[in-house]
Structures are given as structure tokens and as C-alpha cells.
C-alpha positions as CSV (number, residue, x, y, z in Angstrom):
1,R,120.4,46.6,68.3
2,A,116.7,47.3,69.2
3,P,114.9,49.8,67.1
4,L,114.2,53.2,68.7
5,A,110.5,52.6,68.6
6,E,110.9,49.7,71.0
7,A,113.1,51.7,73.5
8,R,111.4,52.0,76.9
9,P,112.1,54.8,79.4
10,S,114.8,53.8,81.9
11,G,114.1,53.7,85.6
12,R,116.1,56.9,86.0
13,A,113.9,58.7,83.5
14,K,110.7,57.5,85.3
15,T,112.2,58.8,88.6
16,H,113.0,62.1,87.1
17,R,109.5,62.3,85.6
18,R,107.9,61.6,89.0
19,A,110.1,64.2,90.7
20,L,109.2,66.8,88.0
21,L,105.5,66.0,88.6
22,A,105.9,66.4,92.3
23,L,107.7,69.7,91.9
24,E,104.9,71.0,89.6
25,E,102.3,70.0,92.2
26,E,104.2,71.7,94.9
27,N,104.6,74.8,92.7
28,Q,100.8,74.9,92.2
29,R,100.2,74.5,95.9
30,L,102.6,77.4,96.7
31,Q,101.0,79.6,94.1
32,R,97.6,79.0,95.7
33,E,99.1,79.8,99.1
34,I,100.6,83.0,97.7
35,Q,97.2,84.0,96.4
36,R,95.6,83.3,99.8
37,L,98.2,85.3,101.6
38,K,97.8,88.2,99.2
39,A,94.1,88.2,99.8
40,Q,94.7,88.2,103.6
41,V,97.1,91.1,103.3
42,D,94.6,93.1,101.2
43,Q,91.9,92.4,103.8
44,E,94.2,93.5,106.7
45,A,95.2,96.7,104.7
46,R,91.5,97.5,104.3
47,E,91.0,97.0,108.0
48,V,93.9,99.3,108.8
49,T,92.5,101.9,106.5
50,E,89.1,101.6,108.2
51,A,90.8,101.9,111.6
52,R,92.8,104.9,110.4
53,A,89.6,106.6,109.2
54,A,87.9,105.9,112.5
55,V,90.9,107.5,114.3
56,D,91.1,110.4,111.9
57,G,87.4,111.0,112.3
58,G,87.7,111.5,116.0
59,S,90.3,111.2,118.8
60,L,91.8,108.0,120.1
61,S,89.9,108.6,123.4
62,S,86.7,108.1,121.5
63,I,87.5,104.5,120.7
64,S,86.0,102.2,123.2
65,C,87.3,98.8,124.0
66,T,85.6,96.0,125.9
67,V,87.6,93.1,127.3
68,E,85.4,90.0,127.4
69,E,85.9,87.7,130.3
70,T,84.8,84.6,128.4
71,Q,86.7,82.9,125.6
72,P,85.7,83.9,122.0
73,D,83.6,81.5,120.0
74,E,86.2,79.7,117.9
75,Q,83.7,79.3,115.0
76,K,83.6,83.1,114.7
77,G,87.3,83.5,114.5
78,H,90.1,84.3,116.9
79,Y,90.8,87.8,118.1
80,D,93.1,89.5,120.6
81,P,91.5,91.5,123.3
82,V,93.0,95.0,123.5
83,P,93.2,96.8,126.9
84,S,92.0,100.4,126.5
85,D,95.4,101.8,127.5
86,Q,97.0,99.9,124.6
87,V,94.7,101.2,121.8
88,G,96.8,104.2,120.9
89,P,100.1,102.3,120.7
90,L,98.4,99.5,118.7
91,V,96.9,102.0,116.2
92,N,100.4,103.6,115.8
93,R,101.9,100.2,115.0
94,L,99.1,99.4,112.6
95,E,99.7,102.7,110.8
96,L,103.4,102.0,110.5
97,V,102.6,98.5,109.1
98,A,100.2,100.1,106.6
99,Q,102.9,102.6,105.5
100,L,105.4,99.7,105.0
101,M,102.8,97.8,103.0
102,A,101.7,100.8,100.9
103,R,105.2,102.3,100.2
104,Y,107.4,99.2,100.1
105,G,105.1,96.2,99.6
106,R,106.3,94.7,102.9
107,A,104.0,93.2,105.5
108,Y,105.2,93.1,109.1
109,D,103.4,91.5,112.0
110,Y,102.3,94.3,114.3
111,R,102.2,91.8,117.2
112,I,105.9,91.0,117.0
113,Y,107.5,94.4,116.3
114,T,107.5,97.4,118.7
115,T,106.6,100.8,117.5
116,R,110.3,101.8,117.7
117,E,111.4,98.7,115.7
118,L,108.8,99.5,113.0
119,Q,109.9,103.1,112.9
120,E,113.5,102.0,112.5
121,I,112.6,99.6,109.6
122,L,110.6,102.4,107.9
123,G,113.4,104.9,108.4
124,G,116.0,102.5,107.1
125,L,113.9,101.9,104.0
126,E,113.4,105.6,103.5
127,R,117.1,106.3,103.8
128,S,118.0,103.5,101.3
129,R,115.5,104.9,98.8
130,R,117.3,108.3,98.7
């Protein structure tokens, strides 16, 4: 019998060690992604709060929108142009998303859900809370 000091890790142990290292690296990457997404949600929540303050400070008709005919400069970031007749419905959806984030810690994409769908989600969560 070979003494224990001379025992070498088996191929299986090396494979498990490599897999564990890969999982730890993936976990670190996912943690960084979570932090990035949390910061993005915080920024969007601040923007919604600012938009709500602008709306509360005046009427929706006081918000002016300009649709640019040219493409946005990609280096400055992408944006979605908003037709002036869609400002009110968009603000309503943003307010519903803000409520869902503030009350339930859930972020929904205002571009995917309709106002009615967001209202149903919020109502369902409020009913289940009771």
C-alpha cells in the first residue's frame, strides 16, 4: 500500500474541482449582473419619480414631446420616441410600474404590458396581500 502522503487526486476529483471553480466564477458573474440590474432599476425608479413630479406639478397637456425625424446618436443611448397622444397612457403605465416596484419589489416592462394588464397585476397582488 502507498502511504497517504503519496496519494494523488484522482481524475474524478480534478474534474469535480474544475466544475466547482467554474460554478464559483459563474456565481460571481451572476452576482455582478444582479448588482448592475439593481442599479438600473433604481435609476429607472428615480426617472419615474421625476416624471411623476413633473406631471403632478402641472397637467399632462403641459408636457411637450418632439418626434425626431432622424435616428438617435447611438453613442448617446437609445430612446423610444413618444407621440404626443401617447404621453398620458405611457405616464399611467410608468406610475403603475413604479407602484409595483415600491410596494412589491417587482419590476415590469412598461413597453410589454398594457395599462389594463398592469392594473390586473397590481390588483391581484393587493388582493393576495389581504
